[in-house]
C-alpha positions as CSV (number, residue, x, y, z in Angstrom):
1,X,1.2,4.2,17.5
2,X,1.4,4.0,13.5
3,X,0.0,7.0,11.4
4,X,-2.1,5.6,8.6
5,X,-3.4,8.1,6.3
6,X,-6.4,7.1,4.0
7,X,-7.1,9.1,0.9
8,X,-10.4,8.1,-0.9
9,X,-11.9,11.0,-2.8
10,X,-14.1,8.9,-4.9
11,X,-15.8,7.7,-1.6
12,X,-15.4,4.2,-2.3
13,X,-16.9,1.8,0.4
14,X,-13.5,1.0,2.1
15,X,-13.4,-0.6,5.6
16,X,-10.8,1.9,6.8
17,X,-10.6,0.2,10.2
18,X,-9.7,-3.0,8.6
19,X,-7.3,-1.7,6.2
20,X,-5.5,0.0,9.4
21,X,-5.5,-3.4,11.1
22,X,-3.9,-5.0,7.9
23,X,-1.2,-2.4,8.0
24,X,-0.4,-2.8,11.7
25,X,-0.5,-6.6,11.5
26,X,1.8,-6.5,8.5
27,X,4.1,-4.3,10.4
28,X,4.1,-6.6,13.4
29,X,4.9,-9.6,11.3
30,X,7.6,-8.0,9.8
31,X,9.2,-7.1,13.4
32,X,8.9,-3.3,12.7
33,X,8.7,-1.9,16.1
34,X,9.4,1.8,15.1
35,X,6.4,4.3,14.8
36,X,5.6,4.6,11.1
37,X,3.5,6.7,8.8
38,X,2.0,5.4,5.5
39,X,-0.2,6.9,3.0
40,X,-2.9,4.8,1.5
41,X,-4.6,6.3,-1.6
42,X,-7.9,4.7,-3.4
43,X,-8.1,5.7,-6.9
44,X,-10.1,5.0,-10.1
45,X,-9.1,3.3,-13.4
46,X,-8.1,6.7,-15.2
47,X,-6.0,8.0,-12.5
48,X,-4.2,4.4,-11.8
49,X,-3.6,4.5,-15.6
50,X,-1.8,7.7,-15.5
51,X,0.4,6.6,-12.7
52,X,1.0,3.1,-14.4
53,X,2.2,4.8,-17.4
54,X,4.2,7.6,-15.8
55,X,6.1,5.4,-13.2
56,X,6.0,1.9,-14.6
57,X,5.9,2.8,-18.3
58,X,3.0,0.3,-19.0
59,X,-0.2,1.0,-20.5
60,X,-3.5,0.2,-18.8
61,X,-4.6,0.1,-15.3
62,X,-3.2,-2.0,-12.6
63,X,-4.2,-3.0,-8.9
64,X,-1.5,-1.5,-6.7
65,X,1.6,0.6,-6.8
66,X,3.9,1.5,-4.2
67,X,6.1,4.5,-3.8
68,X,8.7,4.2,-0.9
69,X,10.3,7.4,0.5
70,X,13.4,5.5,0.3
71,X,14.1,2.2,-1.7
72,X,14.8,-0.3,1.3
73,X,17.0,-3.2,0.5
74,X,18.4,-5.9,2.7
75,X,19.0,-9.5,2.6
76,X,17.9,-9.9,6.3
77,X,14.8,-7.8,6.2
78,X,14.0,-4.0,5.9
79,X,16.5,-1.4,7.0
80,X,14.7,1.9,7.9
81,X,16.9,5.0,8.6
82,X,14.9,8.2,8.1
83,X,12.9,9.7,10.7
84,X,10.8,12.8,10.5
85,X,10.7,15.3,13.5
86,X,7.7,13.8,14.8
87,X,9.6,10.5,15.4
88,X,7.9,8.7,12.8
89,X,9.4,6.7,10.1
90,X,7.8,7.7,6.8
91,X,7.4,4.7,4.6
92,X,5.7,6.1,1.5
93,X,2.5,5.9,-0.4
94,X,0.4,2.8,-1.6
95,X,-2.0,3.3,-4.3
96,X,-4.9,1.1,-4.8
97,X,-7.2,1.0,-7.8
98,X,-10.7,0.1,-6.3
99,X,-12.3,-0.7,-9.7
100,X,-9.5,-3.2,-10.5
101,X,-9.4,-4.6,-6.8
102,X,-13.4,-5.2,-7.2
103,X,-12.8,-7.1,-10.9
104,X,-10.0,-9.1,-9.2
105,X,-12.0,-10.2,-6.2
106,X,-14.5,-11.6,-8.5
107,X,-11.8,-13.7,-10.2
108,X,-10.4,-14.9,-6.9
109,X,-13.8,-15.5,-5.3
110,X,-13.0,-12.9,-2.6
111,X,-14.9,-9.9,-1.4
112,X,-13.8,-6.6,-2.7
113,X,-12.7,-5.8,1.0
114,X,-10.6,-8.9,1.1
115,X,-8.9,-8.1,-2.2
116,X,-8.2,-4.6,-1.0
117,X,-6.5,-6.1,2.4
118,X,-4.5,-8.4,0.1
119,X,-3.4,-5.3,-2.1
120,X,-2.7,-3.1,0.8
121,X,-0.4,-5.7,2.5
122,X,1.3,-6.4,-0.9
123,X,1.9,-2.7,-1.3
124,X,3.0,-2.1,2.2
125,X,5.7,-5.1,1.9
126,X,7.2,-3.3,-1.2
127,X,7.4,-0.1,0.8
128,X,9.4,-2.2,3.5
129,X,11.8,-3.5,0.6
130,X,10.3,-7.0,0.5
131,X,9.7,-7.9,-3.4
132,X,8.6,-10.8,-5.2
133,X,9.9,-12.2,-8.4
């Protein structure tokens, strides 16, 4: 079973079970059969703005950032090498800005929960080394 850690200090109304389902479904779709661990953090605009500036060198908030344990690159899909003593592959952290997700949901005619699920999936794909152009 995959270990999915959810951090939500601001107590945003997150559907935790659905987020975990999205992670597990994405891992299955990407043919990841190893047991994995991922951290998902839900933050506010000020915290995301700080992370966005520090790591992406861009001003303002953003919707999602991913911080892989190891940069995974492959032409044929993800290569995952490192395991911890608990036999879990540690993928890294996904940070979702809840207020930004809520704003975007309105623009895309989605519920906030649907947008959060989309962002978590997007962030997880980045952790797996799958990037968009």
